[in-house]
PyMOL CGO cylinders between C-alpha atoms (Angstrom):
from pymol import cmd
from pymol.cgo import CYLINDER

trace = [
    CYLINDER, 3.55, 90.42, 4.60, 5.64, 87.36, 5.46, 0.3, 1, 1, 1, 1, 1, 1,
    CYLINDER, 5.64, 87.36, 5.46, 8.84, 87.56, 3.44, 0.3, 1, 1, 1, 1, 1, 1,
    CYLINDER, 8.84, 87.56, 3.44, 12.28, 88.86, 4.28, 0.3, 1, 1, 1, 1, 1, 1,
    CYLINDER, 12.28, 88.86, 4.28, 12.59, 89.92, 0.66, 0.3, 1, 1, 1, 1, 1, 1,
    CYLINDER, 12.59, 89.92, 0.66, 10.04, 92.73, 1.01, 0.3, 1, 1, 1, 1, 1, 1,
    CYLINDER, 10.04, 92.73, 1.01, 11.40, 95.98, 2.42, 0.3, 1, 1, 1, 1, 1, 1,
    CYLINDER, 11.40, 95.98, 2.42, 9.38, 99.09, 3.18, 0.3, 1, 1, 1, 1, 1, 1,
    CYLINDER, 9.38, 99.09, 3.18, 10.24, 102.77, 3.09, 0.3, 1, 1, 1, 1, 1, 1,
    CYLINDER, 10.24, 102.77, 3.09, 11.23, 102.92, 6.69, 0.3, 1, 1, 1, 1, 1, 1,
    CYLINDER, 11.23, 102.92, 6.69, 14.13, 104.85, 8.05, 0.3, 1, 1, 1, 1, 1, 1,
    CYLINDER, 14.13, 104.85, 8.05, 16.35, 102.43, 9.91, 0.3, 1, 1, 1, 1, 1, 1,
    CYLINDER, 16.35, 102.43, 9.91, 19.64, 103.37, 11.49, 0.3, 1, 1, 1, 1, 1, 1,
    CYLINDER, 19.64, 103.37, 11.49, 21.81, 100.55, 12.73, 0.3, 1, 1, 1, 1, 1, 1,
    CYLINDER, 21.81, 100.55, 12.73, 24.77, 101.49, 14.85, 0.3, 1, 1, 1, 1, 1, 1,
    CYLINDER, 24.77, 101.49, 14.85, 27.53, 99.06, 15.66, 0.3, 1, 1, 1, 1, 1, 1,
    CYLINDER, 27.53, 99.06, 15.66, 29.85, 99.70, 18.59, 0.3, 1, 1, 1, 1, 1, 1,
    CYLINDER, 29.85, 99.70, 18.59, 32.68, 97.31, 19.34, 0.3, 1, 1, 1, 1, 1, 1,
    CYLINDER, 32.68, 97.31, 19.34, 34.32, 96.66, 22.68, 0.3, 1, 1, 1, 1, 1, 1,
    CYLINDER, 34.32, 96.66, 22.68, 37.19, 94.44, 23.67, 0.3, 1, 1, 1, 1, 1, 1,
    CYLINDER, 37.19, 94.44, 23.67, 35.44, 92.52, 26.44, 0.3, 1, 1, 1, 1, 1, 1,
    CYLINDER, 35.44, 92.52, 26.44, 33.86, 89.51, 24.68, 0.3, 1, 1, 1, 1, 1, 1,
    CYLINDER, 33.86, 89.51, 24.68, 34.16, 87.99, 21.20, 0.3, 1, 1, 1, 1, 1, 1,
    CYLINDER, 34.16, 87.99, 21.20, 31.52, 86.61, 18.94, 0.3, 1, 1, 1, 1, 1, 1,
    CYLINDER, 31.52, 86.61, 18.94, 28.25, 88.25, 19.94, 0.3, 1, 1, 1, 1, 1, 1,
    CYLINDER, 28.25, 88.25, 19.94, 25.94, 91.00, 18.80, 0.3, 1, 1, 1, 1, 1, 1,
    CYLINDER, 25.94, 91.00, 18.80, 23.41, 92.69, 21.01, 0.3, 1, 1, 1, 1, 1, 1,
    CYLINDER, 23.41, 92.69, 21.01, 21.23, 95.71, 20.70, 0.3, 1, 1, 1, 1, 1, 1,
    CYLINDER, 21.23, 95.71, 20.70, 17.81, 97.30, 20.84, 0.3, 1, 1, 1, 1, 1, 1,
    CYLINDER, 17.81, 97.30, 20.84, 15.17, 97.95, 18.21, 0.3, 1, 1, 1, 1, 1, 1,
    CYLINDER, 15.17, 97.95, 18.21, 13.51, 101.32, 18.73, 0.3, 1, 1, 1, 1, 1, 1,
    CYLINDER, 13.51, 101.32, 18.73, 10.28, 102.68, 17.26, 0.3, 1, 1, 1, 1, 1, 1,
    CYLINDER, 10.28, 102.68, 17.26, 10.49, 106.40, 16.52, 0.3, 1, 1, 1, 1, 1, 1,
    CYLINDER, 10.49, 106.40, 16.52, 7.36, 108.48, 16.21, 0.3, 1, 1, 1, 1, 1, 1,
    CYLINDER, 7.36, 108.48, 16.21, 3.76, 107.94, 17.28, 0.3, 1, 1, 1, 1, 1, 1,
    CYLINDER, 3.76, 107.94, 17.28, 3.01, 104.20, 17.58, 0.3, 1, 1, 1, 1, 1, 1,
    CYLINDER, 3.01, 104.20, 17.58, 0.02, 102.92, 15.63, 0.3, 1, 1, 1, 1, 1, 1,
    CYLINDER, 0.02, 102.92, 15.63, -3.20, 102.30, 17.52, 0.3, 1, 1, 1, 1, 1, 1,
    CYLINDER, -3.20, 102.30, 17.52, -3.92, 98.80, 18.79, 0.3, 1, 1, 1, 1, 1, 1,
    CYLINDER, -3.92, 98.80, 18.79, -7.64, 98.38, 18.10, 0.3, 1, 1, 1, 1, 1, 1,
    CYLINDER, -7.64, 98.38, 18.10, -9.72, 96.08, 20.24, 0.3, 1, 1, 1, 1, 1, 1,
    CYLINDER, -9.72, 96.08, 20.24, -10.25, 92.69, 18.61, 0.3, 1, 1, 1, 1, 1, 1,
    CYLINDER, -10.25, 92.69, 18.61, -13.78, 91.54, 17.83, 0.3, 1, 1, 1, 1, 1, 1,
    CYLINDER, -13.78, 91.54, 17.83, -13.90, 88.16, 19.58, 0.3, 1, 1, 1, 1, 1, 1,
    CYLINDER, -13.90, 88.16, 19.58, -17.56, 87.83, 20.46, 0.3, 1, 1, 1, 1, 1, 1,
    CYLINDER, -17.56, 87.83, 20.46, -18.02, 84.67, 18.39, 0.3, 1, 1, 1, 1, 1, 1,
    CYLINDER, -18.02, 84.67, 18.39, -16.34, 82.47, 21.03, 0.3, 1, 1, 1, 1, 1, 1,
    CYLINDER, -16.34, 82.47, 21.03, -17.39, 82.93, 24.67, 0.3, 1, 1, 1, 1, 1, 1,
    CYLINDER, -17.39, 82.93, 24.67, -14.20, 81.14, 25.78, 0.3, 1, 1, 1, 1, 1, 1,
    CYLINDER, -14.20, 81.14, 25.78, -12.09, 84.02, 24.42, 0.3, 1, 1, 1, 1, 1, 1,
    CYLINDER, -12.09, 84.02, 24.42, -11.83, 87.15, 26.57, 0.3, 1, 1, 1, 1, 1, 1,
    CYLINDER, -11.83, 87.15, 26.57, -13.21, 90.32, 25.02, 0.3, 1, 1, 1, 1, 1, 1,
    CYLINDER, -13.21, 90.32, 25.02, -10.50, 92.75, 26.11, 0.3, 1, 1, 1, 1, 1, 1,
    CYLINDER, -10.50, 92.75, 26.11, -7.60, 91.76, 23.82, 0.3, 1, 1, 1, 1, 1, 1,
    CYLINDER, -7.60, 91.76, 23.82, -6.14, 94.18, 21.27, 0.3, 1, 1, 1, 1, 1, 1,
    CYLINDER, -6.14, 94.18, 21.27, -4.44, 93.79, 17.92, 0.3, 1, 1, 1, 1, 1, 1,
    CYLINDER, -4.44, 93.79, 17.92, -0.74, 92.92, 18.44, 0.3, 1, 1, 1, 1, 1, 1,
    CYLINDER, -0.74, 92.92, 18.44, 0.45, 93.46, 14.88, 0.3, 1, 1, 1, 1, 1, 1,
    CYLINDER, 0.45, 93.46, 14.88, 2.80, 96.23, 16.06, 0.3, 1, 1, 1, 1, 1, 1,
    CYLINDER, 2.80, 96.23, 16.06, 3.61, 96.38, 19.78, 0.3, 1, 1, 1, 1, 1, 1,
    CYLINDER, 3.61, 96.38, 19.78, 5.61, 99.35, 21.06, 0.3, 1, 1, 1, 1, 1, 1,
    CYLINDER, 5.61, 99.35, 21.06, 6.44, 99.92, 24.72, 0.3, 1, 1, 1, 1, 1, 1,
    CYLINDER, 6.44, 99.92, 24.72, 8.15, 103.17, 25.68, 0.3, 1, 1, 1, 1, 1, 1,
    CYLINDER, 8.15, 103.17, 25.68, 9.57, 103.48, 22.18, 0.3, 1, 1, 1, 1, 1, 1,
    CYLINDER, 9.57, 103.48, 22.18, 10.83, 99.87, 22.04, 0.3, 1, 1, 1, 1, 1, 1,
    CYLINDER, 10.83, 99.87, 22.04, 9.62, 97.48, 19.33, 0.3, 1, 1, 1, 1, 1, 1,
    CYLINDER, 9.62, 97.48, 19.33, 8.70, 93.88, 20.16, 0.3, 1, 1, 1, 1, 1, 1,
    CYLINDER, 8.70, 93.88, 20.16, 8.62, 90.89, 17.78, 0.3, 1, 1, 1, 1, 1, 1,
    CYLINDER, 8.62, 90.89, 17.78, 11.52, 91.83, 15.51, 0.3, 1, 1, 1, 1, 1, 1,
    CYLINDER, 11.52, 91.83, 15.51, 13.58, 88.87, 14.34, 0.3, 1, 1, 1, 1, 1, 1,
    CYLINDER, 13.58, 88.87, 14.34, 17.26, 89.83, 14.07, 0.3, 1, 1, 1, 1, 1, 1,
    CYLINDER, 17.26, 89.83, 14.07, 19.57, 87.42, 12.29, 0.3, 1, 1, 1, 1, 1, 1,
    CYLINDER, 19.57, 87.42, 12.29, 22.73, 86.95, 10.29, 0.3, 1, 1, 1, 1, 1, 1,
    CYLINDER, 22.73, 86.95, 10.29, 21.78, 86.80, 6.61, 0.3, 1, 1, 1, 1, 1, 1,
    CYLINDER, 21.78, 86.80, 6.61, 21.07, 83.28, 5.42, 0.3, 1, 1, 1, 1, 1, 1,
    CYLINDER, 21.07, 83.28, 5.42, 23.72, 81.66, 3.24, 0.3, 1, 1, 1, 1, 1, 1,
    CYLINDER, 23.72, 81.66, 3.24, 26.61, 83.44, 4.96, 0.3, 1, 1, 1, 1, 1, 1,
    CYLINDER, 26.61, 83.44, 4.96, 27.12, 81.61, 8.25, 0.3, 1, 1, 1, 1, 1, 1,
    CYLINDER, 27.12, 81.61, 8.25, 28.20, 78.10, 7.22, 0.3, 1, 1, 1, 1, 1, 1,
    CYLINDER, 28.20, 78.10, 7.22, 26.30, 74.81, 7.28, 0.3, 1, 1, 1, 1, 1, 1,
    CYLINDER, 26.30, 74.81, 7.28, 24.37, 73.73, 10.35, 0.3, 1, 1, 1, 1, 1, 1,
    CYLINDER, 24.37, 73.73, 10.35, 22.14, 70.78, 11.21, 0.3, 1, 1, 1, 1, 1, 1,
    CYLINDER, 22.14, 70.78, 11.21, 18.72, 71.40, 12.70, 0.3, 1, 1, 1, 1, 1, 1,
    CYLINDER, 18.72, 71.40, 12.70, 18.57, 71.16, 16.49, 0.3, 1, 1, 1, 1, 1, 1,
    CYLINDER, 18.57, 71.16, 16.49, 16.80, 68.11, 17.91, 0.3, 1, 1, 1, 1, 1, 1,
    CYLINDER, 16.80, 68.11, 17.91, 14.81, 70.34, 20.25, 0.3, 1, 1, 1, 1, 1, 1,
    CYLINDER, 14.81, 70.34, 20.25, 11.38, 71.61, 19.22, 0.3, 1, 1, 1, 1, 1, 1,
    CYLINDER, 11.38, 71.61, 19.22, 10.21, 75.23, 19.31, 0.3, 1, 1, 1, 1, 1, 1,
    CYLINDER, 10.21, 75.23, 19.31, 7.03, 75.66, 21.35, 0.3, 1, 1, 1, 1, 1, 1,
    CYLINDER, 7.03, 75.66, 21.35, 4.17, 78.00, 20.44, 0.3, 1, 1, 1, 1, 1, 1,
    CYLINDER, 4.17, 78.00, 20.44, 1.26, 78.14, 22.88, 0.3, 1, 1, 1, 1, 1, 1,
    CYLINDER, 1.26, 78.14, 22.88, -2.35, 79.14, 22.27, 0.3, 1, 1, 1, 1, 1, 1,
    CYLINDER, -2.35, 79.14, 22.27, -3.36, 81.21, 25.29, 0.3, 1, 1, 1, 1, 1, 1,
    CYLINDER, -3.36, 81.21, 25.29, -6.54, 83.25, 25.54, 0.3, 1, 1, 1, 1, 1, 1,
    CYLINDER, -6.54, 83.25, 25.54, -7.13, 82.63, 21.84, 0.3, 1, 1, 1, 1, 1, 1,
    CYLINDER, -7.13, 82.63, 21.84, -3.79, 84.17, 20.82, 0.3, 1, 1, 1, 1, 1, 1,
    CYLINDER, -3.79, 84.17, 20.82, -0.59, 82.54, 19.61, 0.3, 1, 1, 1, 1, 1, 1,
    CYLINDER, -0.59, 82.54, 19.61, 2.36, 83.13, 21.93, 0.3, 1, 1, 1, 1, 1, 1,
    CYLINDER, 2.36, 83.13, 21.93, 4.99, 84.08, 21.04, 0.3, 1, 1, 1, 1, 1, 1,
    CYLINDER, 4.99, 84.08, 21.04, 3.89, 85.97, 17.95, 0.3, 1, 1, 1, 1, 1, 1,
    CYLINDER, 3.89, 85.97, 17.95, 7.30, 85.73, 16.22, 0.3, 1, 1, 1, 1, 1, 1,
    CYLINDER, 7.30, 85.73, 16.22, 9.81, 82.88, 16.56, 0.3, 1, 1, 1, 1, 1, 1,
    CYLINDER, 9.81, 82.88, 16.56, 12.80, 81.61, 14.61, 0.3, 1, 1, 1, 1, 1, 1,
    CYLINDER, 12.80, 81.61, 14.61, 13.81, 78.06, 13.72, 0.3, 1, 1, 1, 1, 1, 1,
    CYLINDER, 13.81, 78.06, 13.72, 16.62, 76.37, 11.84, 0.3, 1, 1, 1, 1, 1, 1,
    CYLINDER, 16.62, 76.37, 11.84, 15.46, 74.67, 8.62, 0.3, 1, 1, 1, 1, 1, 1,
    CYLINDER, 15.46, 74.67, 8.62, 14.31, 71.15, 9.49, 0.3, 1, 1, 1, 1, 1, 1,
    CYLINDER, 14.31, 71.15, 9.49, 13.63, 71.94, 13.13, 0.3, 1, 1, 1, 1, 1, 1,
    CYLINDER, 13.63, 71.94, 13.13, 10.20, 70.87, 14.38, 0.3, 1, 1, 1, 1, 1, 1,
    CYLINDER, 10.20, 70.87, 14.38, 7.48, 73.03, 15.87, 0.3, 1, 1, 1, 1, 1, 1,
    CYLINDER, 7.48, 73.03, 15.87, 5.32, 72.09, 18.81, 0.3, 1, 1, 1, 1, 1, 1,
    CYLINDER, 5.32, 72.09, 18.81, 1.95, 73.82, 19.27, 0.3, 1, 1, 1, 1, 1, 1,
    CYLINDER, 1.95, 73.82, 19.27, 0.03, 73.63, 22.53, 0.3, 1, 1, 1, 1, 1, 1,
    CYLINDER, 0.03, 73.63, 22.53, -3.61, 74.38, 23.19, 0.3, 1, 1, 1, 1, 1, 1,
    CYLINDER, -3.61, 74.38, 23.19, -3.65, 76.14, 26.55, 0.3, 1, 1, 1, 1, 1, 1,
    CYLINDER, -3.65, 76.14, 26.55, -7.26, 77.23, 26.06, 0.3, 1, 1, 1, 1, 1, 1,
    CYLINDER, -7.26, 77.23, 26.06, -10.61, 75.71, 26.93, 0.3, 1, 1, 1, 1, 1, 1,
    CYLINDER, -10.61, 75.71, 26.93, -11.79, 76.00, 23.35, 0.3, 1, 1, 1, 1, 1, 1,
    CYLINDER, -11.79, 76.00, 23.35, -11.18, 74.29, 20.00, 0.3, 1, 1, 1, 1, 1, 1,
    CYLINDER, -11.18, 74.29, 20.00, -8.41, 75.55, 17.68, 0.3, 1, 1, 1, 1, 1, 1,
    CYLINDER, -8.41, 75.55, 17.68, -7.28, 74.67, 14.18, 0.3, 1, 1, 1, 1, 1, 1,
    CYLINDER, -7.28, 74.67, 14.18, -3.54, 75.06, 13.61, 0.3, 1, 1, 1, 1, 1, 1,
    CYLINDER, -3.54, 75.06, 13.61, -3.09, 76.19, 10.02, 0.3, 1, 1, 1, 1, 1, 1,
    CYLINDER, -3.09, 76.19, 10.02, 0.38, 76.90, 8.61, 0.3, 1, 1, 1, 1, 1, 1,
    CYLINDER, 0.38, 76.90, 8.61, 1.13, 78.55, 5.27, 0.3, 1, 1, 1, 1, 1, 1,
    CYLINDER, 1.13, 78.55, 5.27, 4.23, 79.58, 3.33, 0.3, 1, 1, 1, 1, 1, 1,
    CYLINDER, 4.23, 79.58, 3.33, 3.48, 82.27, 0.77, 0.3, 1, 1, 1, 1, 1, 1,
    CYLINDER, 3.48, 82.27, 0.77, -0.23, 81.35, 0.87, 0.3, 1, 1, 1, 1, 1, 1,
    CYLINDER, -0.23, 81.35, 0.87, 0.46, 77.63, 0.30, 0.3, 1, 1, 1, 1, 1, 1,
    CYLINDER, 0.46, 77.63, 0.30, -0.65, 75.20, 3.02, 0.3, 1, 1, 1, 1, 1, 1,
    CYLINDER, -0.65, 75.20, 3.02, 2.12, 73.44, 4.95, 0.3, 1, 1, 1, 1, 1, 1,
    CYLINDER, 2.12, 73.44, 4.95, -0.11, 71.83, 7.58, 0.3, 1, 1, 1, 1, 1, 1,
    CYLINDER, -0.11, 71.83, 7.58, -3.69, 72.13, 8.82, 0.3, 1, 1, 1, 1, 1, 1,
    CYLINDER, -3.69, 72.13, 8.82, -4.53, 70.25, 12.02, 0.3, 1, 1, 1, 1, 1, 1,
    CYLINDER, -4.53, 70.25, 12.02, -7.39, 70.45, 14.54, 0.3, 1, 1, 1, 1, 1, 1,
    CYLINDER, -7.39, 70.45, 14.54, -6.57, 70.71, 18.24, 0.3, 1, 1, 1, 1, 1, 1,
    CYLINDER, -6.57, 70.71, 18.24, -9.20, 70.24, 20.93, 0.3, 1, 1, 1, 1, 1, 1,
    CYLINDER, -9.20, 70.24, 20.93, -8.96, 71.59, 24.50, 0.3, 1, 1, 1, 1, 1, 1,
    CYLINDER, -8.96, 71.59, 24.50, -6.55, 69.56, 26.66, 0.3, 1, 1, 1, 1, 1, 1,
    CYLINDER, -6.55, 69.56, 26.66, -5.39, 67.65, 23.57, 0.3, 1, 1, 1, 1, 1, 1,
    CYLINDER, -5.39, 67.65, 23.57, -1.77, 66.56, 23.32, 0.3, 1, 1, 1, 1, 1, 1,
    CYLINDER, -1.77, 66.56, 23.32, 0.69, 69.06, 21.91, 0.3, 1, 1, 1, 1, 1, 1,
    CYLINDER, 0.69, 69.06, 21.91, 0.93, 68.99, 18.13, 0.3, 1, 1, 1, 1, 1, 1,
    CYLINDER, 0.93, 68.99, 18.13, 4.41, 68.29, 16.76, 0.3, 1, 1, 1, 1, 1, 1,
    CYLINDER, 4.41, 68.29, 16.76, 4.61, 69.81, 13.31, 0.3, 1, 1, 1, 1, 1, 1,
    CYLINDER, 4.61, 69.81, 13.31, 7.24, 69.22, 10.67, 0.3, 1, 1, 1, 1, 1, 1,
    CYLINDER, 7.24, 69.22, 10.67, 7.53, 72.28, 8.44, 0.3, 1, 1, 1, 1, 1, 1,
    CYLINDER, 7.53, 72.28, 8.44, 9.98, 70.49, 6.12, 0.3, 1, 1, 1, 1, 1, 1,
    CYLINDER, 9.98, 70.49, 6.12, 8.49, 72.26, 3.12, 0.3, 1, 1, 1, 1, 1, 1,
    CYLINDER, 8.49, 72.26, 3.12, 9.87, 75.53, 4.51, 0.3, 1, 1, 1, 1, 1, 1,
    CYLINDER, 9.87, 75.53, 4.51, 13.41, 76.50, 3.56, 0.3, 1, 1, 1, 1, 1, 1,
    CYLINDER, 13.41, 76.50, 3.56, 15.77, 79.22, 4.70, 0.3, 1, 1, 1, 1, 1, 1,
    CYLINDER, 15.77, 79.22, 4.70, 14.30, 82.70, 4.07, 0.3, 1, 1, 1, 1, 1, 1,
    CYLINDER, 14.30, 82.70, 4.07, 10.73, 81.37, 4.24, 0.3, 1, 1, 1, 1, 1, 1,
    CYLINDER, 10.73, 81.37, 4.24, 8.27, 82.49, 6.88, 0.3, 1, 1, 1, 1, 1, 1,
    CYLINDER, 8.27, 82.49, 6.88, 5.61, 80.03, 8.04, 0.3, 1, 1, 1, 1, 1, 1,
    CYLINDER, 5.61, 80.03, 8.04, 2.52, 81.99, 8.99, 0.3, 1, 1, 1, 1, 1, 1,
    CYLINDER, 2.52, 81.99, 8.99, 0.41, 80.25, 11.63, 0.3, 1, 1, 1, 1, 1, 1,
    CYLINDER, 0.41, 80.25, 11.63, -3.30, 80.98, 11.61, 0.3, 1, 1, 1, 1, 1, 1,
    CYLINDER, -3.30, 80.98, 11.61, -6.29, 79.45, 13.34, 0.3, 1, 1, 1, 1, 1, 1,
    CYLINDER, -6.29, 79.45, 13.34, -9.11, 78.18, 11.16, 0.3, 1, 1, 1, 1, 1, 1,
    CYLINDER, -9.11, 78.18, 11.16, -11.57, 78.94, 13.98, 0.3, 1, 1, 1, 1, 1, 1,
    CYLINDER, -11.57, 78.94, 13.98, -10.34, 82.33, 15.23, 0.3, 1, 1, 1, 1, 1, 1,
    CYLINDER, -10.34, 82.33, 15.23, -9.34, 84.60, 12.36, 0.3, 1, 1, 1, 1, 1, 1,
    CYLINDER, -9.34, 84.60, 12.36, -7.42, 87.11, 14.49, 0.3, 1, 1, 1, 1, 1, 1,
    CYLINDER, -7.42, 87.11, 14.49, -4.80, 84.55, 15.58, 0.3, 1, 1, 1, 1, 1, 1,
    CYLINDER, -4.80, 84.55, 15.58, -1.41, 84.87, 13.88, 0.3, 1, 1, 1, 1, 1, 1,
    CYLINDER, -1.41, 84.87, 13.88, 2.15, 83.77, 14.57, 0.3, 1, 1, 1, 1, 1, 1,
    CYLINDER, 2.15, 83.77, 14.57, 5.20, 83.94, 12.30, 0.3, 1, 1, 1, 1, 1, 1,
    CYLINDER, 5.20, 83.94, 12.30, 7.97, 81.34, 12.14, 0.3, 1, 1, 1, 1, 1, 1,
    CYLINDER, 7.97, 81.34, 12.14, 11.06, 82.65, 10.34, 0.3, 1, 1, 1, 1, 1, 1,
    CYLINDER, 11.06, 82.65, 10.34, 13.36, 79.96, 8.93, 0.3, 1, 1, 1, 1, 1, 1,
    CYLINDER, 13.36, 79.96, 8.93, 17.16, 80.17, 8.96, 0.3, 1, 1, 1, 1, 1, 1,
    CYLINDER, 17.16, 80.17, 8.96, 20.00, 77.93, 7.78, 0.3, 1, 1, 1, 1, 1, 1,
    CYLINDER, 20.00, 77.93, 7.78, 21.97, 78.69, 10.95, 0.3, 1, 1, 1, 1, 1, 1,
    CYLINDER, 21.97, 78.69, 10.95, 21.33, 79.32, 14.67, 0.3, 1, 1, 1, 1, 1, 1,
    CYLINDER, 21.33, 79.32, 14.67, 22.47, 82.96, 14.76, 0.3, 1, 1, 1, 1, 1, 1,
    CYLINDER, 22.47, 82.96, 14.76, 19.22, 84.80, 15.37, 0.3, 1, 1, 1, 1, 1, 1,
    CYLINDER, 19.22, 84.80, 15.37, 17.10, 86.29, 18.15, 0.3, 1, 1, 1, 1, 1, 1,
    CYLINDER, 17.10, 86.29, 18.15, 13.70, 87.93, 18.58, 0.3, 1, 1, 1, 1, 1, 1,
    CYLINDER, 13.70, 87.93, 18.58, 13.30, 91.22, 20.40, 0.3, 1, 1, 1, 1, 1, 1,
    CYLINDER, 13.30, 91.22, 20.40, 11.61, 91.12, 23.77, 0.3, 1, 1, 1, 1, 1, 1,
    CYLINDER, 11.61, 91.12, 23.77, 9.06, 93.60, 25.14, 0.3, 1, 1, 1, 1, 1, 1,
    CYLINDER, 9.06, 93.60, 25.14, 11.90, 96.04, 25.86, 0.3, 1, 1, 1, 1, 1, 1,
    CYLINDER, 11.90, 96.04, 25.86, 13.15, 95.79, 22.26, 0.3, 1, 1, 1, 1, 1, 1,
    CYLINDER, 13.15, 95.79, 22.26, 16.41, 94.07, 23.17, 0.3, 1, 1, 1, 1, 1, 1,
    CYLINDER, 16.41, 94.07, 23.17, 18.12, 91.12, 21.48, 0.3, 1, 1, 1, 1, 1, 1,
    CYLINDER, 18.12, 91.12, 21.48, 21.41, 89.23, 21.65, 0.3, 1, 1, 1, 1, 1, 1,
    CYLINDER, 21.41, 89.23, 21.65, 23.03, 86.84, 19.19, 0.3, 1, 1, 1, 1, 1, 1,
    CYLINDER, 23.03, 86.84, 19.19, 25.82, 84.74, 20.67, 0.3, 1, 1, 1, 1, 1, 1,
    CYLINDER, 25.82, 84.74, 20.67, 28.69, 82.46, 19.60, 0.3, 1, 1, 1, 1, 1, 1,
    CYLINDER, 28.69, 82.46, 19.60, 29.40, 84.06, 16.22, 0.3, 1, 1, 1, 1, 1, 1,
    CYLINDER, 29.40, 84.06, 16.22, 32.67, 83.09, 14.55, 0.3, 1, 1, 1, 1, 1, 1,
    CYLINDER, 32.67, 83.09, 14.55, 35.05, 85.85, 13.58, 0.3, 1, 1, 1, 1, 1, 1,
    CYLINDER, 35.05, 85.85, 13.58, 34.11, 87.49, 10.30, 0.3, 1, 1, 1, 1, 1, 1,
    CYLINDER, 34.11, 87.49, 10.30, 32.10, 90.14, 8.45, 0.3, 1, 1, 1, 1, 1, 1,
    CYLINDER, 32.10, 90.14, 8.45, 28.34, 89.60, 8.27, 0.3, 1, 1, 1, 1, 1, 1,
    CYLINDER, 28.34, 89.60, 8.27, 25.14, 91.18, 7.05, 0.3, 1, 1, 1, 1, 1, 1,
    CYLINDER, 25.14, 91.18, 7.05, 22.77, 91.63, 9.98, 0.3, 1, 1, 1, 1, 1, 1,
    CYLINDER, 22.77, 91.63, 9.98, 19.05, 91.68, 9.13, 0.3, 1, 1, 1, 1, 1, 1,
    CYLINDER, 19.05, 91.68, 9.13, 16.17, 92.99, 11.22, 0.3, 1, 1, 1, 1, 1, 1,
    CYLINDER, 16.17, 92.99, 11.22, 12.67, 91.85, 10.17, 0.3, 1, 1, 1, 1, 1, 1,
    CYLINDER, 12.67, 91.85, 10.17, 9.16, 92.61, 11.43, 0.3, 1, 1, 1, 1, 1, 1,
    CYLINDER, 9.16, 92.61, 11.43, 6.01, 91.02, 9.94, 0.3, 1, 1, 1, 1, 1, 1,
    CYLINDER, 6.01, 91.02, 9.94, 4.41, 94.41, 9.31, 0.3, 1, 1, 1, 1, 1, 1,
    CYLINDER, 4.41, 94.41, 9.31, 7.35, 96.78, 8.98, 0.3, 1, 1, 1, 1, 1, 1,
    CYLINDER, 7.35, 96.78, 8.98, 9.65, 94.81, 6.68, 0.3, 1, 1, 1, 1, 1, 1,
    CYLINDER, 9.65, 94.81, 6.68, 13.41, 94.23, 6.50, 0.3, 1, 1, 1, 1, 1, 1,
    CYLINDER, 13.41, 94.23, 6.50, 16.52, 96.34, 6.88, 0.3, 1, 1, 1, 1, 1, 1,
    CYLINDER, 16.52, 96.34, 6.88, 20.17, 95.34, 7.10, 0.3, 1, 1, 1, 1, 1, 1,
    CYLINDER, 20.17, 95.34, 7.10, 23.67, 96.44, 7.98, 0.3, 1, 1, 1, 1, 1, 1,
    CYLINDER, 23.67, 96.44, 7.98, 27.25, 95.14, 7.95, 0.3, 1, 1, 1, 1, 1, 1,
    CYLINDER, 27.25, 95.14, 7.95, 28.86, 94.02, 11.20, 0.3, 1, 1, 1, 1, 1, 1,
    CYLINDER, 28.86, 94.02, 11.20, 32.39, 92.84, 11.89, 0.3, 1, 1, 1, 1, 1, 1,
    CYLINDER, 32.39, 92.84, 11.89, 33.09, 90.24, 14.58, 0.3, 1, 1, 1, 1, 1, 1,
    CYLINDER, 33.09, 90.24, 14.58, 36.73, 90.55, 15.51, 0.3, 1, 1, 1, 1, 1, 1,
    CYLINDER, 36.73, 90.55, 15.51, 38.75, 88.20, 17.65, 0.3, 1, 1, 1, 1, 1, 1,
    CYLINDER, 38.75, 88.20, 17.65, 38.23, 89.05, 21.30, 0.3, 1, 1, 1, 1, 1, 1,
    CYLINDER, 38.23, 89.05, 21.30, 35.61, 91.68, 20.55, 0.3, 1, 1, 1, 1, 1, 1,
    CYLINDER, 35.61, 91.68, 20.55, 31.86, 92.09, 20.93, 0.3, 1, 1, 1, 1, 1, 1,
    CYLINDER, 31.86, 92.09, 20.93, 29.70, 93.99, 18.48, 0.3, 1, 1, 1, 1, 1, 1,
    CYLINDER, 29.70, 93.99, 18.48, 26.86, 95.86, 20.16, 0.3, 1, 1, 1, 1, 1, 1,
    CYLINDER, 26.86, 95.86, 20.16, 24.14, 96.82, 17.68, 0.3, 1, 1, 1, 1, 1, 1,
    CYLINDER, 24.14, 96.82, 17.68, 21.38, 99.36, 18.12, 0.3, 1, 1, 1, 1, 1, 1,
    CYLINDER, 21.38, 99.36, 18.12, 18.62, 99.36, 15.51, 0.3, 1, 1, 1, 1, 1, 1,
    CYLINDER, 18.62, 99.36, 15.51, 16.27, 102.30, 15.10, 0.3, 1, 1, 1, 1, 1, 1,
    CYLINDER, 16.27, 102.30, 15.10, 13.09, 102.04, 13.07, 0.3, 1, 1, 1, 1, 1, 1,
    CYLINDER, 13.09, 102.04, 13.07, 11.20, 105.16, 12.04, 0.3, 1, 1, 1, 1, 1, 1,
    CYLINDER, 11.20, 105.16, 12.04, 7.62, 104.17, 11.27, 0.3, 1, 1, 1, 1, 1, 1,
    CYLINDER, 7.62, 104.17, 11.27, 5.15, 106.42, 9.43, 0.3, 1, 1, 1, 1, 1, 1,
    CYLINDER, 5.15, 106.42, 9.43, 1.55, 105.47, 8.65, 0.3, 1, 1, 1, 1, 1, 1,
    CYLINDER, 1.55, 105.47, 8.65, 1.89, 106.85, 5.10, 0.3, 1, 1, 1, 1, 1, 1,
    CYLINDER, 1.89, 106.85, 5.10, 4.73, 104.40, 4.38, 0.3, 1, 1, 1, 1, 1, 1,
    CYLINDER, 4.73, 104.40, 4.38, 2.79, 101.24, 5.25, 0.3, 1, 1, 1, 1, 1, 1,
]
cmd.load_cgo(trace, "trace")
């Protein structure tokens, strides 16, 4: 699933705690409650350049913390912003895209690097429609991709036409107020103007949940997000 519009029957509790120390930021942790799903070993025998000991990274949980969750202010509610001139880099390392989840501002370019000693095919889709499809040989120059067909709320899914297990997800915003959780499940969104917002948390497999947050003058909003995942709800 690659759309913010699809929500699953997951229990998500988002707690917002304000302090008086700093204004205009939201930080928190995304937790995974319950037994994490298994990470099966990937079948990668077809390419001898790809190591054989990698596992499926669709859902990665470390000590109850959930990686690869994009947390953002809801699109359409944070003013107008031009796309940054900087590119967002995704590397292909050991026949895996890294990072698995990234965010961009609509119009911002992507750069994809082949850090492997094998051939890749960078294939991007939005809702099953091709956005780009480009070959990339070992040691080739980085590919600069223009996903201009993607608009706010879209997710560009990156695949590899050679290695079917490779996936990365590029979530598109109309503002710069977003972050992706790290291995410890933490995130921070900075420089938010004063106001009331809808905060969204999205995971490619687990779906979307949201809450209201208030950014007050001279205050920080600290957000903790708790997902409760059950296999029967997937």
